C-alpha positions as CSV (number, residue, x, y, z in Angstrom):
1,A,17.6,28.3,-8.1
2,T,16.0,25.4,-6.2
3,K,12.5,25.4,-4.9
4,P,12.4,24.0,-1.4
5,E,8.6,23.8,-1.4
6,E,8.6,21.5,-4.5
7,E,11.4,19.4,-2.9
8,K,9.4,19.0,0.3
9,T,6.2,18.1,-1.6
10,R,8.1,15.5,-3.7
11,A,9.7,14.0,-0.6
12,D,6.4,14.0,1.3
13,P,5.1,10.3,1.5
14,E,1.6,11.5,2.5
15,P,0.0,11.4,-1.0
16,L,1.2,7.7,-1.4
17,H,-1.7,6.1,0.4
18,L,-1.9,3.1,-1.9
19,D,0.8,0.5,-2.3
20,R,1.6,-1.4,-5.5
21,T,-1.6,-3.4,-5.2
22,G,-3.7,-0.3,-5.1
23,V,-4.8,-1.2,-1.5
24,D,-4.2,1.1,1.5
25,P,-1.6,-0.9,3.4
26,H,-3.0,0.5,6.7
27,V,-6.4,-1.2,6.0
28,L,-4.9,-4.7,5.6
29,P,-4.0,-6.9,8.6
30,P,-0.3,-7.8,9.0
31,E,1.1,-9.8,6.1
32,P,2.4,-13.4,6.5
33,P,6.2,-13.9,6.8
34,L,8.0,-12.9,3.5
35,S,8.3,-16.2,1.6
36,S,7.7,-15.1,-2.0
37,P,6.1,-11.9,-3.4
38,P,3.5,-13.9,-5.5
39,S,2.0,-15.5,-2.3
40,I,2.0,-12.1,-0.6
41,N,0.1,-10.6,-3.5
42,T,-2.4,-13.4,-3.6
43,Y,-2.9,-13.1,0.2
44,R,-3.5,-9.3,-0.2
45,R,-5.9,-9.9,-3.0
46,V,-7.9,-12.5,-1.0
47,V,-8.0,-10.2,2.0
48,W,-9.0,-7.2,0.0
49,R,-11.8,-9.2,-1.7
50,A,-13.0,-10.4,1.7
51,L,-13.0,-6.8,3.0
52,V,-14.9,-5.5,0.0
53,S,-17.5,-8.2,0.1
54,A,-17.9,-7.8,3.9
55,S,-18.7,-4.1,3.6
């Protein structure tokens, strides 16, 4: 009744390269200590903008 292949595909994290910000987490440097999500998001946006403009 169940389809193991579909289960495996759904559980496979591989397709999820981008995090919530739409940026590959492996591309960004380590984030600062968790203080508040907004500051983290701002940090990521600034870093991403810097990476884009640098390339």
